[in-house]
N, C-alpha and C positions, 0 to 999 in steps of 0.2 A: 276461586271456586264461585261459580255463578248460582243464581237462585234455583235453576233447573237441577244442577248437580247436587245442591244441598237437599232439595226435595227428594231426589232419588236415594240419597244416602239415608235420610230419615226413614224412608219407606223400607229400605233394606234392614235397617236396625229394628224397626217395628216387626217385620216378618221373622227376623232371627229371634227376637224376644218371645214371640208367640210360640215358636217351635221349642225354645228352651223351657218355657213355662209348662209345656205339654209333656216334657220328659219326666221320667221317674228318677228324681235326684234327691239327695238328703235335704235339699232346701224345702222340700214338701213335708214340713213337720209343724206341729202345733206351736212350739216355742218360737220358731221363726215367724210364724204368722202374727203372733202377738208381741213380737219384738223383745222377748225376754231370754234369748239364748245365752247371754253373758252375765246374767244375774246370779252370782255365786251364792250369796247369802240366802235369798228367798226362793230360788228355783233349784239349782243343782244340789245344794246342801239338803234340801227337803226330799228331792227325788231319790238321791243316793241313800239317804237314811230310810226312806220308805222301803227300798229294796233290801237293804241290809237287815232290817228289823223283822223280816218275815221268813218263815220256813214253809217250803212248798211241797214237802213230802211227809207223809204220816210218820215215817221213821226218822225224818230229819237228815237223811243222807244227801238229798239234793238241795241243801240249804244254800241260798244265795250268799249268805255270809261266809260259809266255808269256801265257796268258790272264790270269793274276794280275798280271803286270807291267803289262799294258795297263789292267787294272781300276784299279790304283792310280796310273795315269797317269805311269808312267816315260816320259820322252821317247822317241819312236819310234826316234831314231838310235842309242839305246843298247840296244835290245831284241835285235837280231841278235847271233849268236855265242853261245858257251857261257857258261852261268851256273852258279855254285856256290851251293847253299843249305846254310846251317849253322844248326842248332837249338841254342839255349843256348850261344851263342858267348862263351867266357870271355876276358876281357882284364884288364889291370891294374886297371881301374876298376870291375869287376863282371862281370855276365853279361847278354847281350842275347838276348831270346827268339828272334829270327830275324835272320840277316845273309844277304842275297842279293847276290852280287857277280859282276861280270864284269870284263873287262880295263879298262874305262873308267868303270864306275859301281859304287857301293856303296849299298845300301838297308838300313837297320836298322829293325826293327819291334819296338816294345814293346807287349805285349798286356795290357790291364787289364780284368778283369770285376768282381771285388769288391775286389781288393787296392789299397792306396794307393801313391803314388809314393815312391821312395826319395829320399834327400837328393841334390839336384843330379843326379838320375838321367839325364834327357835331355841335360843339359849334358855329362855324362861320355860319353854315346854320341856326341854331336857331336864331341868331342875325338878319340874313337876313329876315327870316319869321316874326319875332317879329316886325320889322319896317313897315311891311305891315299894322299893326293895325287891323288885323282881326283874326278869329279863325285859328289855323294852327296845323299841325303835321309834324314830321320828320320821314321818313321811311328808315330803313336800310335793304336793300335787298341783301341776300346772298344765297348760294346754299341750306343750310339747316337751316336757321334761327339763325346763329351765332351772338353773341354779339360783338359790336365794341370795340376797344381799349379804356381803361379808359381815356387816355389822349385825345382821339378824342372827347369824350363826354364832358370833362372839366367841366365847371360850368353851362352847359345848364340846362334847366328845363326838368328833366328826365321823367316827366309825358307826355311830348310831343313826346317822342321817342318810336317808334313801330318797332319791329323786324318782317320782313316778309321773305319768302323764295321762290326760284324757285320751290322747291319740293312740297310746299303746295299751296301758293296763286297763283303763276304763272300757275301751272298745272291746278288748279281748274278753273281759269279764262279762260284758253284756251279751256277747256272742255265745259264751258258754252257758249263760242263763237261758238264752233263747233256744239253745239246743235241747233243753229239758222241758220246754213249754210246748204245748200243743199248738201248732200253727193255726192261726185264725181265732184263738182264744183271747179273752180280754188280757190275760197275762202276757201273751206273746205280743199282742198289739201295743200294749203299754211299753214293753221293752223295745220294740221295733221303732216306735216314735222317739223314744229317748236316744236310741242308737243313732237315728237320723239327725237329731238335734246336735249330738256330739260331733258327728261326722261333718255337718255343715259348719259348726263353730270352729273346728280345727282345720277345715279345708280338705278333709280326707275323703276322697271318692266323690267329690262334688265338682263337676265341670261347669263352671259358670260361663255365661255368654261373654265372649271376648270382644267387646265393642271397640276397644282401642285398636285392634287389628283392622277393623273396618275403616276407622278414621285415619 
């Protein structure tokens, strides 16, 4: 390839990039702009908690928390009544990303984006929930529903373990929340931005510029 061909190729790539940047894609979100899309502890954990800890209807009927409980398939008989959401729940065996608890049910959620599992991590969470003396489930939240390390599960009751993902459950939950918000409102815009960040992070609905085809 001579210099003239290289120059034409770079010009084509530049033009393609400009067209791509002008498109409405999930890459156009605040978290991508500041390079924080994959920060599970300081970004995603806080945003999800922010949404779970709020009621957006005077009667509490369109509660984002209730939408989330149904999305992760908490049995319907447990959804009614008050729920408490705790982020980074500390206990003797470590720290759980989220614990959602009612009088009769406890749900523990471990979120993994890039980090690996700790030693017997989910087994320790199982022991924590079991001591509550109520119905419970352990949720393992990853980008695409990946399974945890075998050593992390250890000897826990595997029937209590449920795999959920940003790509399915989180995106479906955000869409359901957006359906109840007035389009153009701060609430809707907040949800839309986070939805775009999750889509971009998981590669869902984001068509990137395929430079390798040009090369």
